[in-house]
mmCIF file of the C-alpha atoms, coordinates in Angstrom:
data_MODEL
# 
_entry.id   MODEL 
# 
loop_
_atom_site.group_PDB 
_atom_site.id 
_atom_site.type_symbol 
_atom_site.label_atom_id 
_atom_site.label_alt_id 
_atom_site.label_comp_id 
_atom_site.label_asym_id 
_atom_site.label_entity_id 
_atom_site.label_seq_id 
_atom_site.pdbx_PDB_ins_code 
_atom_site.Cartn_x 
_atom_site.Cartn_y 
_atom_site.Cartn_z 
_atom_site.occupancy 
_atom_site.B_iso_or_equiv 
_atom_site.pdbx_formal_charge 
_atom_site.auth_seq_id 
_atom_site.auth_comp_id 
_atom_site.auth_asym_id 
_atom_site.auth_atom_id 
_atom_site.pdbx_PDB_model_num 
ATOM 1   C CA . MET A 1 1   ? -0.036  -0.217 -0.100  1.00 0.00 ? 1   MET A CA 1 
ATOM 2   C CA . ASN A 1 2   ? 1.356   3.335  -0.748  1.00 0.00 ? 2   ASN A CA 1 
ATOM 3   C CA . SER A 1 3   ? 1.339   6.012  1.766   1.00 0.00 ? 3   SER A CA 1 
ATOM 4   C CA . LEU A 1 4   ? -0.961  9.379  1.635   1.00 0.00 ? 4   LEU A CA 1 
ATOM 5   C CA . ASP A 1 5   ? 1.959   11.576 0.834   1.00 0.00 ? 5   ASP A CA 1 
ATOM 6   C CA . GLY A 1 6   ? 3.595   9.248  -1.894  1.00 0.00 ? 6   GLY A CA 1 
ATOM 7   C CA . CYS A 1 7   ? -0.402  8.546  -3.482  1.00 0.00 ? 7   CYS A CA 1 
ATOM 8   C CA . LEU A 1 8   ? -0.385  12.952 -3.393  1.00 0.00 ? 8   LEU A CA 1 
ATOM 9   C CA . LYS A 1 9   ? 3.464   12.928 -5.379  1.00 0.00 ? 9   LYS A CA 1 
ATOM 10  C CA . ARG A 1 10  ? 1.626   10.955 -7.954  1.00 0.00 ? 10  ARG A CA 1 
ATOM 11  C CA . ILE A 1 11  ? -1.145  12.558 -8.128  1.00 0.00 ? 11  ILE A CA 1 
ATOM 12  C CA . MET A 1 12  ? 0.802   15.727 -8.608  1.00 0.00 ? 12  MET A CA 1 
ATOM 13  C CA . ASP A 1 13  ? 3.550   13.837 -11.650 1.00 0.00 ? 13  ASP A CA 1 
ATOM 14  C CA . ILE A 1 14  ? 0.530   13.133 -14.204 1.00 0.00 ? 14  ILE A CA 1 
ATOM 15  C CA . PRO A 1 15  ? 0.714   15.363 -16.815 1.00 0.00 ? 15  PRO A CA 1 
ATOM 16  C CA . GLY A 1 16  ? -1.190  19.377 -16.075 1.00 0.00 ? 16  GLY A CA 1 
ATOM 17  C CA . ALA A 1 17  ? -1.991  18.269 -12.586 1.00 0.00 ? 17  ALA A CA 1 
ATOM 18  C CA . ARG A 1 18  ? -1.920  21.536 -10.553 1.00 0.00 ? 18  ARG A CA 1 
ATOM 19  C CA . SER A 1 19  ? -3.021  20.725 -7.464  1.00 0.00 ? 19  SER A CA 1 
ATOM 20  C CA . VAL A 1 20  ? -4.864  17.796 -5.239  1.00 0.00 ? 20  VAL A CA 1 
ATOM 21  C CA . THR A 1 21  ? -6.930  18.184 -1.789  1.00 0.00 ? 21  THR A CA 1 
ATOM 22  C CA . LEU A 1 22  ? -8.069  15.518 0.040   1.00 0.00 ? 22  LEU A CA 1 
ATOM 23  C CA . VAL A 1 23  ? -10.867 15.959 1.353   1.00 0.00 ? 23  VAL A CA 1 
ATOM 24  C CA . ASP A 1 24  ? -13.033 14.040 4.599   1.00 0.00 ? 24  ASP A CA 1 
ATOM 25  C CA . GLY A 1 25  ? -16.570 14.816 3.098   1.00 0.00 ? 25  GLY A CA 1 
ATOM 26  C CA . ALA A 1 26  ? -18.077 14.371 6.421   1.00 0.00 ? 26  ALA A CA 1 
ATOM 27  C CA . SER A 1 27  ? -16.997 17.397 8.047   1.00 0.00 ? 27  SER A CA 1 
ATOM 28  C CA . GLY A 1 28  ? -15.974 19.826 4.513   1.00 0.00 ? 28  GLY A CA 1 
ATOM 29  C CA . LEU A 1 29  ? -12.163 19.186 5.887   1.00 0.00 ? 29  LEU A CA 1 
ATOM 30  C CA . ALA A 1 30  ? -8.780  19.499 4.410   1.00 0.00 ? 30  ALA A CA 1 
ATOM 31  C CA . ILE A 1 31  ? -7.332  16.065 5.559   1.00 0.00 ? 31  ILE A CA 1 
ATOM 32  C CA . ALA A 1 32  ? -4.448  16.680 3.049   1.00 0.00 ? 32  ALA A CA 1 
ATOM 33  C CA . ALA A 1 33  ? -3.326  18.960 0.047   1.00 0.00 ? 33  ALA A CA 1 
ATOM 34  C CA . ALA A 1 34  ? 0.083   19.721 -2.732  1.00 0.00 ? 34  ALA A CA 1 
ATOM 35  C CA . GLY A 1 35  ? 0.552   21.769 -5.670  1.00 0.00 ? 35  GLY A CA 1 
ATOM 36  C CA . ALA A 1 36  ? -0.644  25.585 -6.023  1.00 0.00 ? 36  ALA A CA 1 
ATOM 37  C CA . HIS A 1 37  ? -3.800  26.132 -4.552  1.00 0.00 ? 37  HIS A CA 1 
ATOM 38  C CA . GLY A 1 38  ? -3.448  29.957 -6.012  1.00 0.00 ? 38  GLY A CA 1 
ATOM 39  C CA . ILE A 1 39  ? -7.029  31.422 -6.477  1.00 0.00 ? 39  ILE A CA 1 
ATOM 40  C CA . VAL A 1 40  ? -8.555  29.877 -3.046  1.00 0.00 ? 40  VAL A CA 1 
ATOM 41  C CA . ASP A 1 41  ? -6.411  27.631 -0.174  1.00 0.00 ? 41  ASP A CA 1 
ATOM 42  C CA . GLU A 1 42  ? -6.716  23.832 0.448   1.00 0.00 ? 42  GLU A CA 1 
ATOM 43  C CA . HIS A 1 43  ? -9.228  24.558 3.057   1.00 0.00 ? 43  HIS A CA 1 
ATOM 44  C CA . GLU A 1 44  ? -11.565 27.043 0.973   1.00 0.00 ? 44  GLU A CA 1 
ATOM 45  C CA . ASP A 1 45  ? -10.985 24.499 -1.972  1.00 0.00 ? 45  ASP A CA 1 
ATOM 46  C CA . ALA A 1 46  ? -12.628 20.997 0.577   1.00 0.00 ? 46  ALA A CA 1 
ATOM 47  C CA . ALA A 1 47  ? -15.898 23.434 1.792   1.00 0.00 ? 47  ALA A CA 1 
ATOM 48  C CA . GLY A 1 48  ? -16.422 24.608 -1.448  1.00 0.00 ? 48  GLY A CA 1 
ATOM 49  C CA . THR A 1 49  ? -15.572 21.396 -3.059  1.00 0.00 ? 49  THR A CA 1 
ATOM 50  C CA . THR A 1 50  ? -17.909 19.277 -0.163  1.00 0.00 ? 50  THR A CA 1 
ATOM 51  C CA . GLU A 1 51  ? -20.618 21.112 -1.337  1.00 0.00 ? 51  GLU A CA 1 
ATOM 52  C CA . VAL A 1 52  ? -20.501 20.260 -4.947  1.00 0.00 ? 52  VAL A CA 1 
ATOM 53  C CA . VAL A 1 53  ? -19.964 16.009 -3.584  1.00 0.00 ? 53  VAL A CA 1 
ATOM 54  C CA . ARG A 1 54  ? -23.213 16.459 -1.497  1.00 0.00 ? 54  ARG A CA 1 
ATOM 55  C CA . ALA A 1 55  ? -25.281 18.071 -4.209  1.00 0.00 ? 55  ALA A CA 1 
ATOM 56  C CA . VAL A 1 56  ? -24.215 15.293 -6.560  1.00 0.00 ? 56  VAL A CA 1 
ATOM 57  C CA . LEU A 1 57  ? -24.839 12.530 -4.279  1.00 0.00 ? 57  LEU A CA 1 
ATOM 58  C CA . GLY A 1 58  ? -28.350 14.435 -3.119  1.00 0.00 ? 58  GLY A CA 1 
ATOM 59  C CA . CYS A 1 59  ? -29.636 14.170 -6.423  1.00 0.00 ? 59  CYS A CA 1 
ATOM 60  C CA . THR A 1 60  ? -31.437 11.564 -7.848  1.00 0.00 ? 60  THR A CA 1 
ATOM 61  C CA . ALA A 1 61  ? -31.067 11.956 -11.199 1.00 0.00 ? 61  ALA A CA 1 
ATOM 62  C CA . LEU A 1 62  ? -27.393 12.272 -11.249 1.00 0.00 ? 62  LEU A CA 1 
ATOM 63  C CA . ALA A 1 63  ? -26.777 9.930  -8.657  1.00 0.00 ? 63  ALA A CA 1 
ATOM 64  C CA . GLY A 1 64  ? -29.417 7.527  -8.909  1.00 0.00 ? 64  GLY A CA 1 
ATOM 65  C CA . GLY A 1 65  ? -29.248 4.611  -11.336 1.00 0.00 ? 65  GLY A CA 1 
ATOM 66  C CA . ARG A 1 66  ? -28.872 0.818  -10.729 1.00 0.00 ? 66  ARG A CA 1 
ATOM 67  C CA . GLN A 1 67  ? -28.613 -0.557 -7.543  1.00 0.00 ? 67  GLN A CA 1 
ATOM 68  C CA . ALA A 1 68  ? -24.466 -1.529 -7.588  1.00 0.00 ? 68  ALA A CA 1 
ATOM 69  C CA . ASP A 1 69  ? -23.900 0.967  -10.153 1.00 0.00 ? 69  ASP A CA 1 
ATOM 70  C CA . GLU A 1 70  ? -22.050 3.948  -7.327  1.00 0.00 ? 70  GLU A CA 1 
ATOM 71  C CA . LEU A 1 71  ? -20.982 7.671  -7.972  1.00 0.00 ? 71  LEU A CA 1 
ATOM 72  C CA . SER A 1 72  ? -17.644 7.092  -8.053  1.00 0.00 ? 72  SER A CA 1 
ATOM 73  C CA . GLU A 1 73  ? -16.169 10.834 -10.152 1.00 0.00 ? 73  GLU A CA 1 
ATOM 74  C CA . ILE A 1 74  ? -17.150 14.297 -11.362 1.00 0.00 ? 74  ILE A CA 1 
ATOM 75  C CA . VAL A 1 75  ? -15.508 15.458 -13.603 1.00 0.00 ? 75  VAL A CA 1 
ATOM 76  C CA . VAL A 1 76  ? -15.676 19.640 -14.070 1.00 0.00 ? 76  VAL A CA 1 
ATOM 77  C CA . CYS A 1 77  ? -14.836 21.147 -16.981 1.00 0.00 ? 77  CYS A CA 1 
ATOM 78  C CA . ARG A 1 78  ? -13.685 24.244 -17.595 1.00 0.00 ? 78  ARG A CA 1 
ATOM 79  C CA . ALA A 1 79  ? -12.178 26.871 -20.527 1.00 0.00 ? 79  ALA A CA 1 
ATOM 80  C CA . ASP A 1 80  ? -9.171  26.603 -19.284 1.00 0.00 ? 80  ASP A CA 1 
ATOM 81  C CA . GLY A 1 81  ? -8.466  22.913 -17.725 1.00 0.00 ? 81  GLY A CA 1 
ATOM 82  C CA . PHE A 1 82  ? -10.784 20.673 -15.670 1.00 0.00 ? 82  PHE A CA 1 
ATOM 83  C CA . HIS A 1 83  ? -10.846 19.260 -12.253 1.00 0.00 ? 83  HIS A CA 1 
ATOM 84  C CA . LEU A 1 84  ? -11.621 15.743 -11.257 1.00 0.00 ? 84  LEU A CA 1 
ATOM 85  C CA . LEU A 1 85  ? -13.477 14.844 -7.898  1.00 0.00 ? 85  LEU A CA 1 
ATOM 86  C CA . HIS A 1 86  ? -13.491 11.199 -7.292  1.00 0.00 ? 86  HIS A CA 1 
ATOM 87  C CA . LEU A 1 87  ? -14.689 9.832  -4.098  1.00 0.00 ? 87  LEU A CA 1 
ATOM 88  C CA . VAL A 1 88  ? -12.236 7.538  -2.373  1.00 0.00 ? 88  VAL A CA 1 
ATOM 89  C CA . ALA A 1 89  ? -13.299 3.718  -1.531  1.00 0.00 ? 89  ALA A CA 1 
ATOM 90  C CA . GLY A 1 90  ? -11.957 2.109  1.330   1.00 0.00 ? 90  GLY A CA 1 
ATOM 91  C CA . ASP A 1 91  ? -12.184 1.026  5.368   1.00 0.00 ? 91  ASP A CA 1 
ATOM 92  C CA . PHE A 1 92  ? -12.926 4.763  6.330   1.00 0.00 ? 92  PHE A CA 1 
ATOM 93  C CA . ASP A 1 93  ? -15.359 6.106  8.547   1.00 0.00 ? 93  ASP A CA 1 
ATOM 94  C CA . GLY A 1 94  ? -17.383 9.516  6.167   1.00 0.00 ? 94  GLY A CA 1 
ATOM 95  C CA . ARG A 1 95  ? -16.956 9.877  2.691   1.00 0.00 ? 95  ARG A CA 1 
ATOM 96  C CA . LEU A 1 96  ? -13.443 10.936 1.360   1.00 0.00 ? 96  LEU A CA 1 
ATOM 97  C CA . PHE A 1 97  ? -13.087 12.497 -2.123  1.00 0.00 ? 97  PHE A CA 1 
ATOM 98  C CA . MET A 1 98  ? -9.756  13.424 -3.708  1.00 0.00 ? 98  MET A CA 1 
ATOM 99  C CA . HIS A 1 99  ? -10.174 17.280 -5.560  1.00 0.00 ? 99  HIS A CA 1 
ATOM 100 C CA . VAL A 1 100 ? -7.554  17.272 -8.416  1.00 0.00 ? 100 VAL A CA 1 
ATOM 101 C CA . VAL A 1 101 ? -7.103  20.249 -10.371 1.00 0.00 ? 101 VAL A CA 1 
ATOM 102 C CA . PHE A 1 102 ? -5.884  19.801 -14.168 1.00 0.00 ? 102 PHE A CA 1 
ATOM 103 C CA . ASP A 1 103 ? -4.726  22.671 -16.485 1.00 0.00 ? 103 ASP A CA 1 
ATOM 104 C CA . GLY A 1 104 ? -5.990  22.011 -19.937 1.00 0.00 ? 104 GLY A CA 1 
ATOM 105 C CA . ASP A 1 105 ? -3.392  23.556 -22.503 1.00 0.00 ? 105 ASP A CA 1 
ATOM 106 C CA . THR A 1 106 ? -1.118  20.001 -20.748 1.00 0.00 ? 106 THR A CA 1 
ATOM 107 C CA . GLY A 1 107 ? -3.455  17.627 -19.438 1.00 0.00 ? 107 GLY A CA 1 
ATOM 108 C CA . ASN A 1 108 ? -5.915  14.606 -20.427 1.00 0.00 ? 108 ASN A CA 1 
ATOM 109 C CA . LEU A 1 109 ? -8.647  14.224 -19.470 1.00 0.00 ? 109 LEU A CA 1 
ATOM 110 C CA . GLY A 1 110 ? -8.744  10.120 -20.178 1.00 0.00 ? 110 GLY A CA 1 
ATOM 111 C CA . LEU A 1 111 ? -5.378  9.402  -19.541 1.00 0.00 ? 111 LEU A CA 1 
ATOM 112 C CA . ALA A 1 112 ? -6.123  11.962 -16.019 1.00 0.00 ? 112 ALA A CA 1 
ATOM 113 C CA . ARG A 1 113 ? -8.695  9.436  -14.875 1.00 0.00 ? 113 ARG A CA 1 
ATOM 114 C CA . TYR A 1 114 ? -6.674  6.741  -15.829 1.00 0.00 ? 114 TYR A CA 1 
ATOM 115 C CA . GLN A 1 115 ? -3.724  7.817  -13.330 1.00 0.00 ? 115 GLN A CA 1 
ATOM 116 C CA . LEU A 1 116 ? -5.662  9.367  -10.926 1.00 0.00 ? 116 LEU A CA 1 
ATOM 117 C CA . ARG A 1 117 ? -7.796  5.814  -9.728  1.00 0.00 ? 117 ARG A CA 1 
ATOM 118 C CA . SER A 1 118 ? -4.284  3.756  -10.416 1.00 0.00 ? 118 SER A CA 1 
ATOM 119 C CA . ALA A 1 119 ? -2.907  5.756  -7.633  1.00 0.00 ? 119 ALA A CA 1 
ATOM 120 C CA . LEU A 1 120 ? -6.041  6.127  -5.880  1.00 0.00 ? 120 LEU A CA 1 
ATOM 121 C CA . ASP A 1 121 ? -6.287  2.288  -5.894  1.00 0.00 ? 121 ASP A CA 1 
ATOM 122 C CA . GLU A 1 122 ? -2.616  1.674  -4.203  1.00 0.00 ? 122 GLU A CA 1 
ATOM 123 C CA . LEU A 1 123 ? -3.584  4.246  -1.762  1.00 0.00 ? 123 LEU A CA 1 
ATOM 124 C CA . THR A 1 124 ? -7.045  2.361  -0.563  1.00 0.00 ? 124 THR A CA 1 
ATOM 125 C CA . GLY A 1 125 ? -5.255  -1.695 -1.662  1.00 0.00 ? 125 GLY A CA 1 
ATOM 126 C CA . GLY A 1 126 ? -7.463  -1.745 -4.379  1.00 0.00 ? 126 GLY A CA 1 
ATOM 127 C CA . GLN A 1 127 ? -10.587 -1.072 -3.229  1.00 0.00 ? 127 GLN A CA 1 
ATOM 128 C CA . GLN A 1 128 ? -11.957 1.837  -5.826  1.00 0.00 ? 128 GLN A CA 1 
# 
């Protein structure tokens, strides 16, 4: 199993990654962060993105589906980049999620999703 610091470093090595924050979805607090949090710091990031995750999970049209088909990821696209909000599986109290900000010029959405899942699989012991 990978350490949290190693996981954050691996995520920041994904092409186009600008920042990463591990968030406790129950409290809205940042657990760990890396990279350049320019406009808001990791604590404001955690609080704001927690509201987005709660809103999506609370919306039947977005979170509903087949019973075994749980929501695992939210993608937010901007003109100059994209955000991945990936809900972390594992033996954790509450719901953790990883928020990664990517640059649109150097990031690739498909590659970023694949490499993020791989890094989180190592952290959680393959429970993604």
